[in-house]
N, C-alpha and C positions, 0 to 999 in steps of 0.2 A: 348252815344252809340246809333246807329241807330236802328230803330225798326226791320229791317231785320237781323242785326247782333245779336240783343237780342234774336230774335226767333231762330236763328241758335244755339246760345249758350244754350238756354233752351232745344232744341231738343237733342243736344249732351249730356246734363246732364241726360235727361230722358233715353236716349239710354244706357248710362253707368249704370244707376240704374237697368235697365231691364237685362243687361248682368250679373250683380252681383246678381240678384234676384234668390232665390231658386225655384221660380215659372217659371222661364224662361227655356224653352226647345228648344235647337237648332235642335233637331230631332223631327219633328212634326208628326211622326208615331202615329196613335191612341194608346192610353194607353193600350187597351186590347191586341193589337198586340205586344206591347213591353213586356207585361206579358207572352204572348205565347212564344216569343223568349227567355225570361229568363228561362222558364220551359224547353224548348228544349235544351238550353245550359246546364242546370243542369243535364238533363237526359243523354246528350251525354258525360259528364265528367265521367271518370272512377274513382271509389272510391279508396282510398288508401288500399292497400292489408291488409287483416285482420291479416297477420302474424306480422304486426308492433305493437309495444307497444305504449301506450299513449305518452310517452316521445319521442319515435322515430318519431311519427307523428308530434309532436310539432317542433322538430329539423328540420324535412324535410321541413316544411312550411317556416322556416327561411332560410334554405339552398337555396330555390328557388330564393330568393332575393340576397343572398351573392355571389352565384356562378357566377352571371352575372357581378360582379365588375371586370372590365378588368385590373384595376391597381394592382391586386394581381395575382401572378403566380399561375396557376391552376395545382397543383401537390400535391399528398399525398401518403404516404406509409402506407397501412393498417396494417403493422406489427409494427407500432409505438407503443411502450409499455407504454409510460407515457405522461401526459399532458405537462411536461417540454420540450419534444421533438417537440411539435407542432410549436415552433418558426422556425423550419426548413421549415415549409410549410405555407406560408403567407395566402393562401386562407382559409385553415382549421383553422388556428389560429384566423383569423377574424370571422369565423363562430362560433368557440368556445366562443370567447369573447362576441359576439352578443347573443348567447344562454344563457350565464350566466346573461347578463344584462336583458334579457327579461323573462327568465324562473326561475332563481334561487330563487328570492324573490317571484315572482308572483305565482309559482306553487310548490315551495319548493324542486326543484331538486338540488342535490349536484353536485359539479364540476365533481366528478368522474363519476356519472351517465350520465352527459351530454357528457363527453369524450367517455365513452363506447358506448353510443348511436350513436355518430358520426362514430365511428369505425365500429359499427355493420351495419349501413346504407351503408357504403362503401363495407363491406364484402358481403352484400346482393345485391349489385349493384343498390341500390336505389339512391345513390349519386355516380356520376362518375365525378370527378373534372376536368379531361381533356376535358370533353364534356361541362362543365359549365351548365349542366342541371341535373334535377332529373328524375328518371324513371317515375314519375307521369306526368311530362311534355311530355315525349315521348309517353306515353299511351293516352294522350289527343291531340296529333298531328295527324290530319286527314291523312296526306300523309304517315306518318310512320305506322299508324294503317292499312292503305290500303295495304302497303307492307307486313306487318305481316299476314294479311288475305290471301294475294296472295300466300305467302310461305306456309301457312297452307293448302291451296287448291292445291298447286303444290309442294309438298315436293320433295326435290332433284333437284329443278330447278337450272340452272346455268346462269351466267350473259350474255351469248351469245344467250339465247333463244329468239325467235321472240315474244313470249308471253308477255314479259316485256313491249315492246313498244305498243303492241296491246291492252293489258288489263290495264296497268298502265299509259299509255300515257307519259312515260319518256324514255330517251335513256339510254344506258349502263352506262355512266359515272356518272350521278346523282344517278342511282340505286345503284352502288357500294359504293358511298359516304354514302347513307342512310344505306346500309348493314353494313358498318363499325360501324356506330352509334348503330345499333341494336345489333351487336355482343358485343360491349363494355358494354352494359347494360345486357348482357347474356339473351337476349330475343330470339335470334336465334344462331345457330352454323353452321360452315362450315365444310365440309369433303372433302378432296382431294381424288378423286378416279380416278386412271390413272393420266392424266395431268390436270384434270379439277376440280375446286372447285364447290361443290354442297351445297345448303343451305336448312336447316331444322329448324323447331321450336326447341327451346332448350330442351323441354320436350319429344321430339320424341326419342325413344330408338335407340342407335347407331347400335345395332345388325342388323338392317334391311336396313341400308343405301345402301349397295351394291346391295341389291335386288331391291330397289326402282329405283336406277339408271339404272340397266340393263333392268327393265321393262318399262322404259321410251322409249325404242326402240319398236315401235309398232309391229315389226316382231317377237319379243321374245314370247309374249303371243300366237301368231298364231302358232308358232312351238310347244309350249307346248300343245296347243289344239289338234293339229294333232297327236302328240304322245299319248295323253290321249285317243283319239278315237281308235287308233290302236298301241299298244305297239311294235308290230313287224314291223311297217312300215319302208321301206327303206329310207335312206336319199335322194336318187335321186327322190323318189316318193313325199316326202315333198316339194322338190324344184319344182317339176312339178306342184303340187297343188297350191303352193304360187307364182309360176312364179318367182322364185329366183334361181340363180346359186347354184348348189348342194355344191360347195366348201364353199359358204357363210353359208349355213345351217350347214355344218360340223364344221365350225369355231365357230358358236354360240352354237352348242351342246356341244363342248368342254368347252366353258365358263360356260354353265349351269351345267356341271359335276363338274367343279372346285368349283362352288358355292353350290354344293350338292343339286341342284334343281332336277336333274335327275341322274340316274345311269344305267350302263349297267349290264344286268343280263343274265346268260345262263340258259335256261329252261332244264327240264328233257329230252326233245326231242332234246337237243343240239342246240336249236335255240337261237340266240342272240336278246334280246329285250331291250327297254329303259323303265324304270319305273319312274313315276313322284313322287316327294316327296310331297305327299298330306298334311302331317302334317305341313310342312314348309309353303306351300301356304295358309293353313288355318290360321296359326299364323300371316302371313303377312297381311291378310285382317282384322285382328283384329285392326291393326294400320293404314292401308291405304285402302281407298275405291277403288282406281284405280291402276292397272287393277283389275276388280272384277272377281274372280275365282269361286264365289259361285254357279253360274248356272252350270258351268262345274263340280264342285265337287258334286253337288246335284244328279248327275247321277250315283253316286257310288252304 
């Protein structure tokens, strides 16, 4: 063998040894930076909800691997009453078998405990088989978390709002796709008001949905403010102040009456006035920051 070929063979051998060596790092970022990145990643990850038991956390960890197996149909009925029925649902049957193999001997869980934990995770929406993901993965997905924060800051938002593209930098179609995922995990809810679907975080009380939606029209708080300043003000005068057609003001006042936000009252002097439902506005601001009626109400 020639000297040149021998050298080439020796170099290849050394290179292979280096590639297989535990000291070989393909990423030559300084080690301290890697450590910083690791800490940042750990801090960014959202911990498993404290409502979960130890066995549920163990099952959830295994579920993250199993749900991604595309060869199994992703379907499950949480009303399944026994382990024997699991054979109807390949993805959950596989999860059940894997949990038994990994957890029954190692941690002493019974088959029944494992089965009940799987069903409990489905009931709590920590596992959604059709999504092939767990809630933990959703809560660690930057894009989905940003949408959750966006809905928290804009309760009652609808898919045609220009804010979506301006603040999230995505168009309506991908936004709706992500919305469907968040709804399946019961992290948000939708409410149809009129002909439009509006989105809220799941824990926001439904009682105030209709108020949040009507207050999203910037004209409504202005009408309320004018009535608050002068309960006897004429509709035509409100229209003049706000530079809006009086018929439009009349239309919205009727809506506000239907929602019990204002009511018409006849005084002892036989004068007709409009009275603001202060208690309802106060309760509204306990859940929503905008519009903020606190300054208006502080003048009482």
